[in-house]
N, CA, C and O atoms as CSV, one atom per row, in Angstrom:
chain,resi,resn,atom,element,x,y,z
A,1,MET,N,N,-5.534,4.833,6.476
A,1,MET,CA,C,-5.973,4.723,5.095
A,1,MET,C,C,-4.793,4.304,4.217
A,1,MET,O,O,-3.689,4.834,4.346
A,2,GLU,N,N,-5.039,3.361,3.338
A,2,GLU,CA,C,-3.999,2.858,2.462
A,2,GLU,C,C,-3.719,3.856,1.342
A,2,GLU,O,O,-4.637,4.433,0.759
A,3,ALA,N,N,-2.431,4.047,1.054
A,3,ALA,CA,C,-2.040,4.970,-0.004
A,3,ALA,C,C,-2.436,4.396,-1.364
A,3,ALA,O,O,-2.468,3.179,-1.548
A,4,SER,N,N,-2.732,5.271,-2.298
A,4,SER,CA,C,-3.099,4.828,-3.642
A,4,SER,C,C,-1.874,4.247,-4.348
A,4,SER,O,O,-0.733,4.490,-3.955
A,5,LEU,N,N,-2.140,3.484,-5.384
A,5,LEU,CA,C,-1.055,2.914,-6.178
A,5,LEU,C,C,-0.150,4.017,-6.706
A,5,LEU,O,O,1.074,3.885,-6.692
A,6,LYS,N,N,-0.749,5.091,-7.166
A,6,LYS,CA,C,0.024,6.203,-7.722
A,6,LYS,C,C,0.929,6.815,-6.648
A,6,LYS,O,O,2.087,7.135,-6.918
A,7,ALA,N,N,0.404,6.976,-5.443
A,7,ALA,CA,C,1.201,7.543,-4.352
A,7,ALA,C,C,2.345,6.607,-3.980
A,7,ALA,O,O,3.462,7.061,-3.731
A,8,ARG,N,N,2.073,5.293,-3.941
A,8,ARG,CA,C,3.135,4.332,-3.610
A,8,ARG,C,C,4.193,4.317,-4.702
A,8,ARG,O,O,5.382,4.200,-4.404
A,9,ALA,N,N,3.782,4.433,-5.965
A,9,ALA,CA,C,4.736,4.456,-7.077
A,9,ALA,C,C,5.614,5.702,-7.005
A,9,ALA,O,O,6.821,5.626,-7.236
A,10,HIS,N,N,5.013,6.844,-6.687
A,10,HIS,CA,C,5.789,8.074,-6.540
A,10,HIS,C,C,6.804,7.937,-5.410
A,10,HIS,O,O,7.957,8.346,-5.550
A,11,GLN,N,N,6.373,7.365,-4.298
A,11,GLN,CA,C,7.282,7.187,-3.159
A,11,GLN,C,C,8.440,6.268,-3.550
A,11,GLN,O,O,9.596,6.545,-3.231
A,12,LEU,N,N,8.123,5.183,-4.236
A,12,LEU,CA,C,9.164,4.254,-4.662
A,12,LEU,C,C,10.168,4.956,-5.578
A,12,LEU,O,O,11.377,4.798,-5.415
A,13,LEU,N,N,9.668,5.725,-6.535
A,13,LEU,CA,C,10.558,6.458,-7.440
A,13,LEU,C,C,11.421,7.471,-6.691
A,13,LEU,O,O,12.605,7.628,-6.988
A,14,ASP,N,N,10.825,8.148,-5.729
A,14,ASP,CA,C,11.573,9.134,-4.944
A,14,ASP,C,C,12.686,8.486,-4.127
A,14,ASP,O,O,13.707,9.121,-3.865
A,15,GLU,N,N,12.502,7.224,-3.721
A,15,GLU,CA,C,13.485,6.549,-2.884
A,15,GLU,C,C,14.610,5.894,-3.682
A,15,GLU,O,O,15.639,5.533,-3.112
A,16,LEU,N,N,14.426,5.739,-4.990
A,16,LEU,CA,C,15.478,5.151,-5.813
A,16,LEU,C,C,16.621,6.146,-6.005
A,16,LEU,O,O,16.387,7.353,-6.063
A,17,PRO,N,N,17.849,5.652,-6.103
A,17,PRO,CA,C,18.965,6.563,-6.387
A,17,PRO,C,C,18.829,7.169,-7.784
A,17,PRO,O,O,18.154,6.610,-8.648
A,18,GLU,N,N,19.464,8.297,-7.991
A,18,GLU,CA,C,19.370,8.998,-9.278
A,18,GLU,C,C,19.860,8.150,-10.441
A,18,GLU,O,O,19.368,8.293,-11.560
A,19,ASP,N,N,20.823,7.266,-10.190
A,19,ASP,CA,C,21.385,6.456,-11.272
A,19,ASP,C,C,20.720,5.081,-11.397
A,19,ASP,O,O,21.286,4.172,-12.003
A,20,ALA,N,N,19.523,4.930,-10.824
A,20,ALA,CA,C,18.812,3.649,-10.872
A,20,ALA,C,C,18.441,3.306,-12.312
A,20,ALA,O,O,18.118,4.178,-13.119
A,21,SER,N,N,18.498,2.017,-12.605
A,21,SER,CA,C,18.141,1.545,-13.948
A,21,SER,C,C,16.681,1.109,-13.964
A,21,SER,O,O,16.032,1.031,-12.921
A,22,ILE,N,N,16.181,0.828,-15.148
A,22,ILE,CA,C,14.820,0.314,-15.280
A,22,ILE,C,C,14.719,-1.043,-14.587
A,22,ILE,O,O,13.673,-1.391,-14.040
A,23,GLU,N,N,15.818,-1.811,-14.615
A,23,GLU,CA,C,15.834,-3.101,-13.926
A,23,GLU,C,C,15.705,-2.902,-12.416
A,23,GLU,O,O,15.032,-3.686,-11.747
A,24,ASP,N,N,16.344,-1.859,-11.871
A,24,ASP,CA,C,16.218,-1.552,-10.444
A,24,ASP,C,C,14.761,-1.237,-10.103
A,24,ASP,O,O,14.231,-1.712,-9.099
A,25,LEU,N,N,14.132,-0.438,-10.941
A,25,LEU,CA,C,12.738,-0.077,-10.724
A,25,LEU,C,C,11.843,-1.311,-10.789
A,25,LEU,O,O,10.979,-1.499,-9.933
A,26,MET,N,N,12.048,-2.142,-11.790
A,26,MET,CA,C,11.234,-3.348,-11.936
A,26,MET,C,C,11.413,-4.278,-10.735
A,26,MET,O,O,10.449,-4.885,-10.269
A,27,HIS,N,N,12.633,-4.387,-10.242
A,27,HIS,CA,C,12.890,-5.225,-9.069
A,27,HIS,C,C,12.147,-4.681,-7.851
A,27,HIS,O,O,11.540,-5.448,-7.104
A,28,GLU,N,N,12.188,-3.390,-7.649
A,28,GLU,CA,C,11.493,-2.774,-6.517
A,28,GLU,C,C,9.981,-2.964,-6.629
A,28,GLU,O,O,9.314,-3.234,-5.630
A,29,LEU,N,N,9.438,-2.824,-7.837
A,29,LEU,CA,C,8.010,-3.049,-8.043
A,29,LEU,C,C,7.638,-4.495,-7.754
A,29,LEU,O,O,6.596,-4.765,-7.155
A,30,TYR,N,N,8.491,-5.430,-8.181
A,30,TYR,CA,C,8.243,-6.847,-7.915
A,30,TYR,C,C,8.235,-7.102,-6.407
A,30,TYR,O,O,7.348,-7.785,-5.896
A,31,GLU,N,N,9.221,-6.553,-5.698
A,31,GLU,CA,C,9.275,-6.741,-4.251
A,31,GLU,C,C,8.056,-6.136,-3.561
A,31,GLU,O,O,7.492,-6.746,-2.653
A,32,LEU,N,N,7.649,-4.953,-3.981
A,32,LEU,CA,C,6.474,-4.305,-3.402
A,32,LEU,C,C,5.239,-5.178,-3.593
A,32,LEU,O,O,4.464,-5.370,-2.656
A,33,ARG,N,N,5.054,-5.699,-4.784
A,33,ARG,CA,C,3.892,-6.542,-5.073
A,33,ARG,C,C,3.931,-7.840,-4.265
A,33,ARG,O,O,2.904,-8.296,-3.763
A,34,THR,N,N,5.114,-8.426,-4.142
A,34,THR,CA,C,5.261,-9.662,-3.378
A,34,THR,C,C,4.904,-9.445,-1.915
A,34,THR,O,O,4.214,-10.269,-1.314
A,35,VAL,N,N,5.369,-8.346,-1.340
A,35,VAL,CA,C,5.045,-8.039,0.057
A,35,VAL,C,C,3.548,-7.795,0.208
A,35,VAL,O,O,2.934,-8.283,1.157
A,36,GLU,N,N,2.958,-7.049,-0.713
A,36,GLU,CA,C,1.510,-6.792,-0.648
A,36,GLU,C,C,0.710,-8.084,-0.732
A,36,GLU,O,O,-0.282,-8.248,-0.022
A,37,GLN,N,N,1.132,-8.994,-1.587
A,37,GLN,CA,C,0.438,-10.282,-1.701
A,37,GLN,C,C,0.569,-11.078,-0.405
A,37,GLN,O,O,-0.389,-11.711,0.038
A,38,GLY,N,N,1.744,-11.046,0.197
A,38,GLY,CA,C,1.949,-11.748,1.458
A,38,GLY,C,C,1.100,-11.174,2.579
A,38,GLY,O,O,0.529,-11.922,3.373
A,39,LEU,N,N,1.015,-9.864,2.648
A,39,LEU,CA,C,0.191,-9.230,3.674
A,39,LEU,C,C,-1.290,-9.555,3.471
A,39,LEU,O,O,-2.018,-9.793,4.434
A,40,ALA,N,N,-1.726,-9.561,2.216
A,40,ALA,CA,C,-3.123,-9.898,1.935
A,40,ALA,C,C,-3.407,-11.350,2.312
A,40,ALA,O,O,-4.463,-11.648,2.870
A,41,ALA,N,N,-2.486,-12.243,2.019
A,41,ALA,CA,C,-2.660,-13.656,2.379
A,41,ALA,C,C,-2.714,-13.805,3.895
A,41,ALA,O,O,-3.511,-14.583,4.419
A,42,SER,N,N,-1.878,-13.069,4.589
A,42,SER,CA,C,-1.863,-13.124,6.049
A,42,SER,C,C,-3.187,-12.649,6.623
A,42,SER,O,O,-3.748,-13.292,7.510
A,43,LYS,N,N,-3.689,-11.523,6.121
A,43,LYS,CA,C,-4.973,-10.999,6.596
A,43,LYS,C,C,-6.112,-11.975,6.337
A,43,LYS,O,O,-7.072,-12.039,7.105
A,44,ALA,N,N,-5.999,-12.742,5.237
A,44,ALA,CA,C,-7.041,-13.700,4.881
A,44,ALA,C,C,-6.861,-15.038,5.601
A,44,ALA,O,O,-7.663,-15.956,5.432
A,45,GLY,N,N,-5.803,-15.136,6.401
A,45,GLY,CA,C,-5.574,-16.366,7.149
A,45,GLY,C,C,-4.915,-17.473,6.349
A,45,GLY,O,O,-4.896,-18.625,6.781
A,46,ARG,N,N,-4.376,-17.137,5.190
A,46,ARG,CA,C,-3.699,-18.135,4.357
A,46,ARG,C,C,-2.213,-18.170,4.710
A,46,ARG,O,O,-1.369,-17.643,3.986
A,47,LEU,N,N,-1.922,-18.807,5.843
A,47,LEU,CA,C,-0.550,-18.876,6.340
A,47,LEU,C,C,-0.113,-20.328,6.482
A,47,LEU,O,O,-0.935,-21.217,6.705
A,48,THR,N,N,1.183,-20.556,6.352
A,48,THR,CA,C,1.763,-21.864,6.612
A,48,THR,C,C,2.652,-21.719,7.835
A,48,THR,O,O,3.562,-20.891,7.840
A,49,PRO,N,N,2.405,-22.512,8.875
A,49,PRO,CA,C,3.247,-22.430,10.067
A,49,PRO,C,C,4.716,-22.666,9.717
A,49,PRO,O,O,5.022,-23.412,8.787
A,50,HIS,N,N,5.611,-22.040,10.452
A,50,HIS,CA,C,7.043,-22.093,10.175
A,50,HIS,C,C,7.555,-23.525,10.073
A,50,HIS,O,O,8.254,-23.864,9.117
A,51,GLU,N,N,7.221,-24.358,11.032
A,51,GLU,CA,C,7.711,-25.735,11.021
A,51,GLU,C,C,7.233,-26.495,9.789
A,51,GLU,O,O,7.989,-27.272,9.206
A,52,GLU,N,N,5.992,-26.274,9.394
A,52,GLU,CA,C,5.459,-26.933,8.202
A,52,GLU,C,C,6.177,-26.445,6.945
A,52,GLU,O,O,6.499,-27.244,6.066
A,53,ALA,N,N,6.425,-25.153,6.858
A,53,ALA,CA,C,7.138,-24.596,5.708
A,53,ALA,C,C,8.556,-25.159,5.643
A,53,ALA,O,O,9.057,-25.487,4.567
A,54,LYS,N,N,9.191,-25.266,6.802
A,54,LYS,CA,C,10.548,-25.805,6.860
A,54,LYS,C,C,10.566,-27.251,6.370
A,54,LYS,O,O,11.460,-27.640,5.619
A,55,GLU,N,N,9.595,-28.040,6.787
A,55,GLU,CA,C,9.504,-29.432,6.339
A,55,GLU,C,C,9.273,-29.520,4.833
A,55,GLU,O,O,9.835,-30.391,4.168
A,56,GLN,N,N,8.456,-28.628,4.297
A,56,GLN,CA,C,8.199,-28.628,2.858
A,56,GLN,C,C,9.474,-28.331,2.082
A,56,GLN,O,O,9.748,-28.967,1.064
A,57,VAL,N,N,10.249,-27.370,2.556
A,57,VAL,CA,C,11.503,-27.022,1.888
A,57,VAL,C,C,12.477,-28.182,1.971
A,57,VAL,O,O,13.102,-28.535,0.971
A,58,LEU,N,N,12.617,-28.782,3.146
A,58,LEU,CA,C,13.528,-29.918,3.307
A,58,LEU,C,C,13.112,-31.085,2.424
A,58,LEU,O,O,13.974,-31.749,1.848
A,59,ALA,N,N,11.834,-31.349,2.303
A,59,ALA,CA,C,11.349,-32.427,1.454
A,59,ALA,C,C,11.705,-32.167,-0.006
A,59,ALA,O,O,12.108,-33.082,-0.726
A,60,ARG,N,N,11.557,-30.931,-0.434
A,60,ARG,CA,C,11.916,-30.590,-1.829
A,60,ARG,C,C,13.414,-30.733,-2.065
A,60,ARG,O,O,13.845,-31.195,-3.121
A,61,LEU,N,N,14.206,-30.331,-1.064
A,61,LEU,CA,C,15.653,-30.457,-1.210
A,61,LEU,C,C,16.068,-31.928,-1.266
A,61,LEU,O,O,16.933,-32.299,-2.060
A,62,ARG,N,N,15.457,-32.763,-0.431
A,62,ARG,CA,C,15.773,-34.196,-0.450
A,62,ARG,C,C,15.365,-34.808,-1.790
A,62,ARG,O,O,16.068,-35.664,-2.327
A,63,LYS,N,N,14.243,-34.372,-2.318
A,63,LYS,CA,C,13.732,-34.905,-3.578
A,63,LYS,C,C,14.646,-34.538,-4.748
A,63,LYS,O,O,14.826,-35.333,-5.670
A,64,SER,N,N,15.220,-33.342,-4.710
A,64,SER,CA,C,16.058,-32.889,-5.826
A,64,SER,C,C,17.502,-33.355,-5.701
A,64,SER,O,O,18.276,-33.206,-6.646
A,65,ALA,N,N,17.879,-33.912,-4.565
A,65,ALA,CA,C,19.272,-34.352,-4.359
A,65,ALA,C,C,19.529,-35.718,-4.939
A,65,ALA,O,O,20.646,-36.227,-4.849
């Protein structure tokens, strides 16, 4: 069973160091959301094969050079 948002937020807060800033918290929340979005995309079959992703990145780098 998936943990509730509130439970995940509590866990995240508990894992932060005592001297963490609001920016640290916001960064951790952003990372958590990004991972959740990636997992949801994976479950839905919205994946880009590694070689294709690599080609896309190389094409963008060549275009910007």
